[in-house]
All heavy atoms as an XYZ file, in Angstrom:
809
protein
N    -148.620     42.387     90.425
C    -148.569     41.419     89.368
C    -148.094     41.980     88.097
O    -147.381     41.334     87.400
C    -149.983     40.901     89.269
C    -150.183     39.810     88.406
S    -149.481     38.380     89.050
C    -149.981     37.201     87.887
N    -148.580     43.200     87.768
C    -148.181     43.807     86.570
C    -146.610     43.969     86.508
O    -146.067     43.945     85.490
C    -149.006     45.134     86.271
C    -150.334     44.898     85.804
C    -150.962     46.234     85.507
C    -152.318     46.122     85.032
N    -152.943     47.394     84.672
N    -146.194     44.462     87.723
C    -144.738     44.695     87.854
C    -143.974     43.475     87.514
O    -142.948     43.547     86.726
C    -144.283     45.244     89.102
C    -144.727     46.702     89.356
C    -144.133     47.242     90.634
C    -144.302     48.725     90.867
N    -143.796     49.233     92.041
N    -144.329     42.378     88.005
C    -143.636     41.105     87.825
C    -143.820     40.725     86.301
O    -142.715     40.249     85.813
C    -144.223     40.079     88.701
C    -143.833     40.166     90.142
C    -144.368     38.979     90.941
C    -144.082     39.162     92.366
N    -144.435     38.052     93.202
N    -144.953     40.879     85.787
C    -145.094     40.517     84.344
C    -144.243     41.448     83.432
O    -143.535     40.892     82.571
C    -146.556     40.644     83.957
C    -146.904     40.257     82.517
C    -146.654     38.778     82.281
C    -148.375     40.506     82.206
N    -144.202     42.768     83.674
C    -143.337     43.629     82.929
C    -141.802     43.346     83.074
O    -141.105     43.377     82.186
C    -143.641     45.135     83.242
C    -144.888     45.589     82.656
C    -145.844     46.227     83.365
C    -145.115     45.445     81.239
C    -147.044     46.731     82.759
C    -146.285     45.903     80.637
C    -147.223     46.572     81.350
N    -141.543     43.004     84.377
C    -140.132     42.672     84.653
C    -139.799     41.441     83.930
O    -138.721     41.314     83.384
C    -139.949     42.477     86.222
N    -140.657     40.444     83.963
C    -140.365     39.148     83.244
C    -140.286     39.374     81.764
O    -139.427     38.816     81.014
C    -141.536     38.101     83.534
C    -141.272     36.766     83.037
C    -140.028     36.090     83.671
C    -142.496     35.871     83.431
N    -141.227     40.219     81.144
C    -141.071     40.485     79.721
C    -139.780     41.341     79.451
O    -139.227     41.074     78.374
C    -142.315     41.349     79.381
C    -143.647     40.660     79.144
C    -144.819     41.554     78.907
C    -143.481     39.555     78.100
N    -139.493     42.235     80.215
C    -138.221     43.079     80.063
C    -137.114     42.140     80.087
O    -136.062     42.169     79.294
C    -138.182     44.117     81.066
N    -136.943     41.229     81.082
C    -135.885     40.251     81.196
C    -135.794     39.363     79.885
O    -134.760     39.048     79.414
C    -136.010     39.440     82.433
C    -134.967     38.435     82.622
C    -133.587     38.753     82.964
C    -135.121     37.027     82.379
C    -132.604     37.913     83.041
C    -134.104     36.174     82.546
C    -132.800     36.543     82.777
N    -137.018     38.870     79.510
C    -137.117     38.049     78.267
C    -136.576     38.836     77.067
O    -135.825     38.244     76.264
N    -136.996     40.033     76.892
C    -136.431     40.906     75.758
C    -134.971     41.086     75.847
O    -134.282     41.052     74.873
C    -137.197     42.174     75.754
C    -138.719     42.101     75.227
C    -139.361     43.534     75.312
C    -138.709     41.754     73.762
N    -134.484     41.343     77.097
C    -133.066     41.519     77.326
C    -132.304     40.318     76.886
O    -131.240     40.414     76.264
C    -132.837     41.975     78.762
C    -131.379     42.189     79.094
C    -130.676     43.343     78.639
C    -130.714     41.242     79.826
C    -129.282     43.508     78.852
C    -129.311     41.372     80.050
C    -128.697     42.554     79.625
N    -132.806     39.180     77.422
C    -132.104     37.918     77.086
C    -132.088     37.637     75.585
O    -131.130     37.136     74.998
C    -132.826     36.784     77.894
N    -133.290     37.872     74.911
C    -133.325     37.714     73.512
C    -132.370     38.640     72.796
O    -131.623     38.248     71.872
C    -134.713     37.981     72.987
O    -135.622     37.074     73.658
C    -134.875     37.725     71.531
N    -132.307     39.861     73.221
C    -131.411     40.856     72.561
C    -129.862     40.425     72.802
O    -129.063     40.521     71.862
C    -131.564     42.257     73.152
N    -129.540     39.935     74.030
C    -128.146     39.485     74.215
C    -127.885     38.318     73.345
O    -126.706     38.233     72.786
C    -128.032     39.213     75.752
C    -126.677     38.468     76.009
C    -128.022     40.429     76.560
N    -128.790     37.345     73.322
C    -128.621     36.155     72.509
C    -128.402     36.556     71.053
O    -127.541     36.038     70.323
C    -129.713     35.158     72.657
C    -129.590     33.859     71.967
O    -128.417     33.384     71.820
N    -130.641     33.261     71.551
N    -129.187     37.431     70.569
C    -129.069     37.841     69.194
C    -127.805     38.469     68.832
O    -127.188     38.356     67.850
C    -130.257     38.841     68.822
N    -127.311     39.356     69.923
C    -126.021     39.977     69.710
C    -124.971     39.022     69.662
O    -124.016     39.078     68.858
C    -125.801     41.043     70.892
C    -124.616     41.835     70.736
C    -124.478     42.842     71.900
O    -125.153     42.757     72.938
N    -123.563     43.742     71.663
N    -125.065     37.953     70.530
C    -123.989     36.928     70.505
C    -124.012     36.212     69.145
O    -122.964     35.804     68.586
C    -124.174     35.976     71.650
C    -123.864     36.571     72.929
C    -122.389     37.050     73.103
O    -121.481     36.213     72.621
O    -122.172     38.134     73.613
N    -125.190     35.888     68.668
C    -125.332     35.240     67.375
C    -124.763     36.065     66.208
O    -124.042     35.544     65.360
C    -126.910     35.008     67.084
O    -127.325     34.094     68.165
C    -126.978     34.217     65.850
N    -125.009     37.325     66.213
C    -124.418     38.217     65.280
C    -122.997     38.292     65.329
O    -122.252     38.191     64.309
C    -125.039     39.610     65.339
C    -124.272     40.662     64.482
C    -126.516     39.633     64.968
N    -122.472     38.358     66.568
C    -120.992     38.386     66.742
C    -120.326     37.125     66.283
O    -119.349     37.122     65.568
C    -120.650     38.437     68.256
C    -120.766     39.867     68.827
C    -120.278     39.856     70.306
C    -120.483     41.204     70.952
N    -120.094     41.140     72.391
N    -121.026     35.974     66.483
C    -120.404     34.704     65.999
C    -120.497     34.562     64.471
O    -119.603     34.174     63.808
C    -121.217     33.501     66.578
C    -120.729     32.155     66.239
C    -119.337     31.928     66.697
O    -118.870     32.347     67.820
N    -118.506     31.296     65.844
N    -121.560     35.108     63.848
C    -121.772     35.191     62.491
C    -120.628     36.023     61.774
O    -120.065     35.705     60.760
C    -123.187     35.526     62.026
C    -124.209     34.470     62.300
C    -123.971     33.215     61.496
O    -123.545     33.160     60.297
O    -124.144     32.157     62.155
N    -120.460     37.196     62.422
C    -119.415     38.097     61.888
C    -118.023     37.371     61.971
O    -117.203     37.467     61.007
C    -119.412     39.425     62.640
C    -118.194     40.270     62.308
C    -120.704     40.253     62.388
N    -117.711     36.730     63.006
C    -116.538     35.970     63.261
C    -116.342     34.867     62.187
O    -115.287     34.723     61.484
C    -116.450     35.388     64.639
C    -115.134     34.765     65.029
C    -115.100     34.341     66.423
C    -113.802     33.675     66.753
N    -113.770     33.216     68.138
N    -117.457     34.157     61.879
C    -117.443     33.155     60.866
C    -117.187     33.688     59.464
O    -116.404     33.136     58.788
C    -118.770     32.353     60.871
C    -118.961     31.557     62.120
O    -117.968     31.234     62.898
N    -120.233     31.112     62.419
N    -117.841     34.771     59.262
C    -117.693     35.382     57.948
C    -116.200     35.915     57.737
O    -115.561     35.729     56.653
C    -118.616     36.596     57.717
C    -118.228     37.474     56.517
C    -120.087     36.090     57.487
N    -115.643     36.510     58.770
C    -114.226     36.937     58.817
C    -113.274     35.765     58.587
O    -112.411     35.970     57.748
N    -113.609     34.668     59.291
C    -112.724     33.502     59.075
C    -112.810     32.997     57.705
O    -111.808     32.669     57.030
C    -113.113     32.355     60.061
O    -113.027     32.887     61.406
C    -112.303     31.170     59.869
N    -113.983     32.930     57.064
C    -114.116     32.492     55.720
C    -113.507     33.377     54.747
O    -112.867     32.917     53.758
C    -115.719     32.380     55.350
N    -113.528     34.666     54.968
C    -112.825     35.663     54.065
C    -111.348     35.489     54.226
O    -110.657     35.398     53.129
C    -113.171     37.045     54.464
C    -114.672     37.313     54.089
C    -112.283     38.114     53.819
C    -115.268     38.660     54.554
N    -110.837     35.202     55.341
C    -109.358     34.944     55.579
C    -108.931     33.738     54.768
O    -107.874     33.724     54.141
C    -108.932     34.889     57.003
C    -109.001     36.183     57.751
C    -108.752     36.013     59.203
O    -108.411     34.889     59.662
O    -108.901     37.030     60.024
N    -109.783     32.671     54.925
C    -109.444     31.341     54.256
C    -109.508     31.612     52.750
O    -108.634     31.052     52.028
C    -110.376     30.293     54.713
C    -110.168     29.794     56.069
C    -111.101     28.711     56.461
C    -110.911     28.185     57.885
N    -111.827     27.048     58.189
N    -110.524     32.312     52.271
C    -110.605     32.511     50.834
C    -109.486     33.317     50.284
O    -108.920     33.079     49.292
N    -109.034     34.267     51.104
C    -107.909     35.224     50.566
C    -106.641     34.386     50.588
O    -105.846     34.538     49.705
C    -107.767     36.375     51.588
N    -106.406     33.599     51.633
C    -105.309     32.700     51.623
C    -105.279     31.785     50.445
O    -104.252     31.576     49.762
C    -105.270     31.888     52.967
C    -103.982     31.121     53.143
C    -103.953     30.392     54.497
C    -102.655     29.599     54.649
N    -102.658     28.889     55.977
N    -106.404     31.179     50.187
C    -106.554     30.191     49.104
C    -106.345     30.917     47.705
O    -105.593     30.357     46.864
C    -107.877     29.489     49.075
N    -106.835     32.079     47.617
C    -106.636     32.881     46.408
C    -105.150     33.188     46.244
O    -104.615     33.155     45.150
C    -107.425     34.178     46.430
O    -108.789     33.758     46.583
C    -107.304     35.056     45.248
N    -104.503     33.570     47.298
C    -103.122     33.970     47.229
C    -102.281     32.710     46.882
O    -101.369     32.797     45.990
N    -102.613     31.619     47.438
C    -101.922     30.354     47.018
C    -102.114     30.034     45.579
O    -101.266     29.509     44.839
C    -102.269     29.177     47.850
C    -101.727     29.378     49.309
C    -102.182     28.321     50.305
O    -102.938     27.347     49.869
O    -101.962     28.362     51.503
N    -103.409     30.223     45.069
C    -103.720     29.854     43.671
C    -102.964     30.765     42.820
O    -102.438     30.290     41.721
N    -102.822     32.025     43.057
C    -102.141     32.914     42.234
C    -100.623     32.613     42.205
O    -100.059     32.653     41.170
C    -102.356     34.484     42.748
C    -101.434     35.344     42.042
C    -103.809     34.878     42.524
N    -100.139     32.266     43.404
C     -98.697     31.927     43.416
C     -98.439     30.679     42.626
O     -97.555     30.605     41.881
C     -98.299     31.576     44.934
C     -96.914     31.252     45.090
C     -96.561     31.001     46.643
C     -95.226     30.529     46.727
N     -94.941     30.133     48.162
N     -99.339     29.641     42.812
C     -99.151     28.381     42.012
C     -99.233     28.735     40.458
O     -98.470     28.158     39.678
C    -100.196     27.426     42.458
C     -99.913     26.819     43.807
O     -98.828     27.029     44.368
O    -100.858     26.195     44.379
N    -100.226     29.537     40.143
C    -100.430     29.900     38.756
C     -99.215     30.639     38.088
O     -98.766     30.345     37.054
N     -98.574     31.494     38.957
C     -97.389     32.237     38.512
C     -96.234     31.231     38.277
O     -95.488     31.325     37.348
C     -97.055     33.289     39.525
N     -96.029     30.306     39.295
C     -95.079     29.296     39.123
C     -95.248     28.404     37.893
O     -94.320     28.134     37.189
C     -94.984     28.473     40.333
C     -94.418     29.201     41.570
C     -94.463     28.307     42.874
O     -94.909     27.126     42.808
O     -94.076     28.789     43.911
N     -96.462     28.070     37.626
C     -96.773     27.295     36.417
C     -96.547     27.987     35.206
O     -95.843     27.367     34.262
C     -98.300     26.850     36.495
C     -98.705     25.985     35.356
C     -98.584     24.677     35.226
C     -99.292     26.410     34.112
N     -99.060     24.127     34.014
C     -99.541     25.304     33.355
C     -99.719     27.666     33.576
C    -100.165     25.346     32.049
C    -100.280     27.753     32.354
C    -100.413     26.589     31.585
N     -96.830     29.229     35.078
C     -96.588     30.034     33.946
C     -95.103     30.179     33.712
O     -94.556     29.982     32.644
C     -97.202     31.378     33.998
C     -96.736     32.357     32.914
C     -98.763     31.329     33.824
N     -94.402     30.385     34.809
C     -92.859     30.459     34.774
C     -92.306     29.195     34.251
O     -91.340     29.250     33.364
N     -92.748     28.036     34.803
C     -92.181     26.745     34.314
C     -92.436     26.554     32.832
O     -91.575     26.144     32.118
C     -92.762     25.620     35.148
C     -92.325     25.544     36.554
O     -91.359     26.240     36.874
O     -92.916     24.890     37.406
N     -93.695     26.843     32.479
C     -94.026     26.711     30.971
C     -93.214     27.636     30.055
O     -92.869     27.215     28.963
C     -95.494     26.879     30.785
C     -96.380     25.834     31.476
C     -96.111     24.456     31.133
C     -96.877     23.480     31.934
N     -96.441     22.093     31.692
N     -92.988     28.807     30.585
C     -92.194     29.753     29.755
C     -90.770     29.234     29.625
O     -90.174     29.326     28.505
C     -92.187     31.171     30.461
O     -93.587     31.539     30.617
C     -91.480     32.188     29.699
N     -90.172     28.746     30.675
C     -88.785     28.171     30.611
C     -88.786     27.018     29.696
O     -87.911     26.884     28.827
C     -88.293     27.770     32.045
C     -88.047     28.892     32.969
C     -87.575     28.320     34.276
C     -87.305     29.453     35.273
N     -86.969     29.030     36.628
N     -89.727     26.052     29.791
C     -89.765     24.948     28.841
C     -90.026     25.343     27.461
O     -89.364     24.775     26.516
C     -90.858     23.977     29.286
C     -90.721     23.257     30.592
C     -91.762     22.316     31.002
C     -91.426     21.620     32.299
N     -92.517     20.715     32.638
N     -90.851     26.353     27.247
C     -91.005     26.862     25.842
C     -89.812     27.440     25.247
O     -89.469     27.295     24.093
N     -89.056     28.236     26.106
C     -87.788     28.885     25.709
C     -86.770     27.879     25.290
O     -86.133     27.918     24.192
C     -87.297     29.839     26.661
N     -86.688     26.751     26.132
C     -85.775     25.646     25.825
C     -86.169     24.966     24.514
O     -85.328     24.697     23.682
C     -85.754     24.591     26.974
C     -84.966     25.138     28.164
C     -84.927     24.015     29.350
C     -84.260     24.549     30.524
N     -84.214     23.460     31.600
N     -87.425     24.710     24.332
C     -87.902     24.033     23.077
C     -87.623     24.840     21.908
O     -87.191     24.338     20.911
C     -89.291     23.593     23.303
N     -87.871     26.131     22.012
C     -87.608     27.055     20.945
C     -86.132     27.043     20.553
O     -85.787     26.996     19.425
C     -88.099     28.473     21.233
O     -89.552     28.391     21.512
C     -87.859     29.453     20.139
N     -85.252     27.134     21.608
C     -83.845     27.118     21.433
C     -83.410     25.860     20.609
O     -82.670     25.968     19.694
C     -83.078     27.282     22.715
C     -81.704     27.374     22.626
C     -81.031     27.504     23.984
C     -79.514     27.561     23.882
N     -78.870     27.745     25.201
N     -83.948     24.799     21.117
C     -83.638     23.421     20.504
C     -84.068     23.481     18.996
O     -83.360     23.050     18.037
C     -84.217     22.227     21.164
C     -83.488     21.931     22.399
C     -84.187     20.702     23.110
C     -83.526     20.423     24.481
N     -84.160     19.317     25.139
N     -85.347     23.907     18.801
C     -85.895     23.907     17.496
C     -85.144     24.854     16.500
O     -84.838     24.492     15.373
N     -84.730     26.026     16.964
C     -83.859     26.888     16.134
C     -82.511     26.237     15.841
O     -82.076     26.291     14.641
C     -83.674     28.224     16.920
C     -82.660     29.173     16.165
C     -84.972     28.936     16.976
N     -81.923     25.568     16.809
C     -80.665     24.911     16.655
C     -80.733     23.799     15.559
O     -79.941     23.742     14.604
C     -80.060     24.337     18.034
C     -78.709     23.925     17.905
C     -78.166     23.519     19.317
C     -76.865     22.988     19.283
N     -76.342     22.593     20.570
N     -81.787     22.964     15.698
C     -81.962     21.951     14.709
C     -82.269     22.371     13.407
O     -81.695     21.896     12.412
C     -83.131     20.958     15.259
C     -82.781     20.198     16.367
C     -83.977     19.162     16.784
C     -83.549     18.320     17.943
N     -84.711     17.406     18.349
N     -83.137     23.496     13.282
C     -83.483     23.975     11.956
C     -82.306     24.598     11.353
O     -82.048     24.538     10.125
C     -84.651     24.952     12.048
O     -84.282     26.134     12.896
N     -81.417     25.262     12.112
C     -80.174     25.849     11.562
C     -79.272     24.741     10.996
O     -78.730     24.996      9.872
C     -79.367     26.648     12.671
O     -80.293     27.675     13.138
C     -78.127     27.254     12.216
N     -79.141     23.684     11.717
C     -78.324     22.572     11.205
C     -78.996     22.007      9.916
O     -78.235     21.737      8.885
C     -78.205     21.410     12.239
C     -77.272     21.700     13.399
C     -77.257     20.503     14.312
C     -76.326     20.821     15.544
N     -76.324     19.673     16.382
N     -80.260     21.893      9.895
C     -80.919     21.348      8.677
C     -80.704     22.249      7.515
O     -80.486     21.768      6.322
C     -82.507     21.163      9.020
C     -83.244     20.695      7.828
C     -83.341     19.307      7.439
C     -83.923     21.332      6.841
N     -84.163     19.255      6.386
C     -84.523     20.475      5.971
C     -84.215     22.800      6.722
C     -85.208     20.942      4.804
C     -84.873     23.168      5.607
C     -85.417     22.293      4.740
N     -80.903     23.538      7.755
C     -80.707     24.493      6.611
C     -79.267     24.501      6.136
O     -78.973     24.472      4.929
C     -81.100     25.984      7.106
C     -80.604     26.949      6.099
C     -82.617     26.081      7.298
N     -78.322     24.310      7.002
C     -76.870     24.245      6.661
C     -76.660     22.991      5.870
O     -76.068     23.082      4.764
N     -77.204     21.837      6.206
C     -76.995     20.587      5.488
C     -77.693     20.654      4.147
O     -77.160     20.280      3.112
C     -77.599     19.416      6.272
C     -76.776     19.079      7.477
C     -77.471     17.882      8.301
C     -76.732     17.510      9.459
N     -77.388     16.388     10.221
N     -78.854     21.203      4.106
C     -79.596     21.310      2.863
C     -79.009     22.355      1.845
O     -78.742     22.065      0.759
C     -81.020     21.805      3.152
O     -81.662     20.853      4.067
C     -81.852     21.861      1.895
N     -78.435     23.393      2.411
C     -77.692     24.314      1.660
C     -76.436     23.767      0.978
O     -76.090     23.926     -0.131
C     -77.356     25.609      2.465
N     -75.704     22.912      1.882
C     -74.501     22.260      1.358
C     -74.852     21.190      0.284
O     -74.198     21.190     -0.740
C     -73.871     21.507      2.635
O     -73.598     22.503      3.580
C     -72.580     20.830      2.125
N     -75.888     20.467      0.474
C     -76.401     19.492     -0.542
C     -76.707     20.275     -1.849
O     -76.377     19.889     -2.935
C     -77.542     18.673     -0.071
C     -77.185     17.654      0.928
C     -78.434     16.899      1.409
C     -78.131     15.920      2.476
N     -79.291     15.196      2.991
N     -77.474     21.373     -1.605
C     -77.850     22.167     -2.844
C     -76.674     22.748     -3.609
O     -76.631     22.721     -4.805
N     -75.669     23.241     -2.847
C     -74.505     23.698     -3.390
C     -73.772     22.631     -4.313
O     -73.223     22.830     -5.343
C     -73.582     24.338     -2.402
N     -73.721     21.421     -3.673
C     -73.055     20.375     -4.401
C     -73.803     19.957     -5.559
O     -73.192     19.768     -6.668
C     -73.006     19.119     -3.489
C     -71.938     19.246     -2.339
C     -71.926     18.016     -1.446
C     -70.888     18.142     -0.307
N     -70.880     16.986      0.570
N     -75.107     19.933     -5.586
C     -75.920     19.580     -6.731
C     -75.791     20.686     -7.809
O     -75.688     20.362     -9.041
C     -77.328     19.457     -6.286
C     -77.623     18.182     -5.664
O     -76.872     17.225     -5.721
N     -78.781     18.161     -4.789
N     -75.749     21.995     -7.385
C     -75.596     23.100     -8.289
C     -74.182     22.913     -9.024
O     -74.070     23.112    -10.225
C     -75.724     24.429     -7.689
C     -75.197     25.575     -8.529
C     -77.219     24.555     -7.279
N     -73.128     22.614     -8.256
C     -71.868     22.421     -8.765
C     -71.825     21.317     -9.784
O     -71.210     21.464    -10.909
C     -70.845     22.068     -7.673
C     -69.394     22.008     -8.129
C     -68.433     21.776     -6.902
C     -67.019     21.666     -7.438
N     -66.102     21.301     -6.369
N     -72.451     20.150     -9.450
C     -72.380     18.984    -10.393
C     -73.202     19.446    -11.680
O     -72.717     19.144    -12.735
C     -73.173     17.814     -9.736
C     -72.370     17.181     -8.700
C     -73.173     15.952     -8.134
C     -72.458     15.248     -6.921
N     -73.254     14.205     -6.363
N     -74.319     20.098    -11.505
C     -75.110     20.500    -12.697
C     -74.312     21.535    -13.574
O     -74.253     21.386    -14.776
C     -76.401     21.188    -12.205
O     -77.080     20.269    -11.424
C     -77.311     21.560    -13.390
N     -73.590     22.421    -12.822
C     -72.777     23.374    -13.632
C     -71.704     22.621    -14.365
O     -71.350     23.084    -15.518
C     -72.199     24.432    -12.655
N     -71.078     21.753    -13.694
C     -69.971     21.013    -14.439
C     -70.499     20.255    -15.636
O     -69.940     20.268    -16.777
C     -69.295     19.982    -13.407
C     -68.357     19.091    -14.205
C     -68.484     20.783    -12.349
N     -71.725     19.588    -15.365
C     -72.301     18.899    -16.590
C     -72.669     19.795    -17.749
O     -72.575     19.566    -18.825
C     -73.649     18.136    -16.064
C     -73.240     16.960    -15.272
C     -74.536     16.231    -14.830
C     -74.218     14.951    -14.026
N     -75.488     14.383    -13.535
N     -73.254     21.055    -17.228
C     -73.664     22.013    -18.238
C     -72.374     22.527    -19.059
O     -72.419     22.741    -20.147
N     -71.293     22.754    -18.234
C     -70.127     23.233    -18.834
C     -69.523     22.185    -19.877
O     -69.108     22.543    -20.929
C     -68.981     23.634    -17.824
N     -69.618     20.992    -19.452
C     -69.160     19.832    -20.323
C     -70.017     19.807    -21.554
O     -69.528     19.620    -22.688
C     -69.144     18.548    -19.602
C     -68.164     18.448    -18.567
O     -67.177     19.241    -18.567
O     -68.183     17.497    -17.789
N     -71.364     19.972    -21.368
C     -72.299     19.901    -22.567
C     -71.944     21.116    -23.468
O     -71.998     20.923    -24.699
C     -73.720     19.949    -22.084
N     -71.720     22.151    -22.954
C     -71.358     23.430    -23.794
C     -70.092     23.194    -24.507
O     -70.023     23.478    -25.729
C     -71.374     24.759    -22.898
C     -70.848     25.887    -23.768
C     -72.713     25.037    -22.431
N     -69.135     22.718    -23.803
C     -67.778     22.410    -24.388
C     -67.972     21.393    -25.508
O     -67.451     21.561    -26.678
C     -66.797     21.852    -23.448
N     -68.729     20.301    -25.321
C     -68.972     19.278    -26.365
C     -69.786     19.915    -27.584
O     -69.437     19.699    -28.718
C     -69.771     18.141    -25.804
C     -68.996     17.321    -24.773
O     -67.769     17.359    -24.841
O     -69.662     16.520    -24.105
N     -70.659     20.753    -27.265
C     -71.370     21.433    -28.308
C     -70.517     22.388    -29.102
O     -70.553     22.449    -30.323
N     -69.597     23.077    -28.460
C     -68.684     23.859    -29.030
C     -67.757     23.147    -30.068
O     -67.485     23.527    -31.227
C     -67.908     24.725    -28.075
C     -66.758     25.541    -28.676
C     -67.088     26.781    -29.311
C     -65.440     25.203    -28.583
C     -66.110     27.523    -29.875
C     -64.507     25.905    -29.095
C     -64.776     27.138    -29.725
O     -63.772     27.931    -30.279
N     -67.289     22.017    -29.534
C     -66.471     21.160    -30.323
C     -67.148     20.666    -31.633
O     -66.627     20.627    -32.643
C     -65.920     19.951    -29.552
C     -64.944     20.315    -28.474
C     -64.560     19.153    -27.646
C     -63.565     19.499    -26.523
N     -63.251     18.383    -25.554
N     -68.438     20.225    -31.417
C     -69.208     19.790    -32.497
C     -69.398     20.825    -33.554
O     -69.254     20.535    -34.757
C     -70.625     19.271    -32.017
C     -70.495     17.925    -31.233
O     -69.444     17.278    -31.344
O     -71.428     17.545    -30.521
N     -69.802     21.986    -33.140
C     -69.952     23.161    -34.015
C     -68.644     23.478    -34.713
O     -68.587     23.781    -36.019
C     -70.567     24.369    -33.265
C     -70.491     25.620    -34.118
C     -71.965     24.097    -32.794
N     -67.555     23.457    -34.072
C     -66.304     23.803    -34.634
C     -65.878     22.706    -35.702
O     -65.419     23.042    -36.762
C     -65.173     23.888    -33.550
C     -63.920     24.407    -33.916
C     -63.008     24.521    -32.719
C     -61.685     25.088    -33.150
N     -60.701     25.215    -32.111
N     -66.237     21.429    -35.345
C     -65.925     20.325    -36.282
C     -66.774     20.584    -37.542
O     -66.286     20.348    -38.632
C     -66.110     19.122    -35.620
N     -68.009     20.920    -37.326
C     -68.928     21.141    -38.517
C     -68.492     22.262    -39.429
O     -68.653     22.102    -40.649
C     -70.426     21.322    -38.034
C     -71.099     20.076    -37.514
O     -70.582     18.938    -37.866
O     -72.066     20.214    -36.727
N     -67.973     23.343    -38.788
C     -67.484     24.401    -39.480
C     -66.299     24.118    -40.420
O     -66.121     24.611    -41.529
C     -67.164     25.619    -38.552
C     -68.470     26.334    -37.949
C     -67.954     27.408    -36.996
C     -69.374     26.892    -39.011
N     -65.492     23.236    -39.838
C     -64.320     22.843    -40.592
C     -64.626     21.972    -41.761
O     -63.933     21.959    -42.764
C     -63.388     22.045    -39.749
C     -62.639     22.880    -38.736
C     -61.585     22.059    -37.988
C     -60.832     22.954    -36.914
N     -59.834     22.173    -36.279
N     -65.699     21.279    -41.811
C     -66.113     20.434    -42.852
C     -66.644     21.246    -44.031
O     -66.591     21.763    -44.815
C     -67.215     19.444    -42.476
C     -66.759     18.449    -41.502
C     -67.946     17.487    -41.290
C     -67.677     16.510    -40.281
N     -68.733     15.669    -39.954
């Protein structure tokens, strides 16, 4: 009777150990699969992020180029207007100086 009981207990322990080993194998496999999926998702996220940064950089460069071009035109137009105004003011100033000279010359003659 004791032999049968020990044999039955030994078989029960063996079955429990085998079952535990299979459970551990399955858990290890599940963890490995989860790690692979996580690594793949991380890789895709990094790739998408790099593409996004590249797109934004290109758009930023284009916008900067347009801004510089527009500001250059604006500066050119403003400088041209300023030059015209300076020229008009200089002509008026020269006329005023000439008139003043004539007045002073006329006063001296009197």
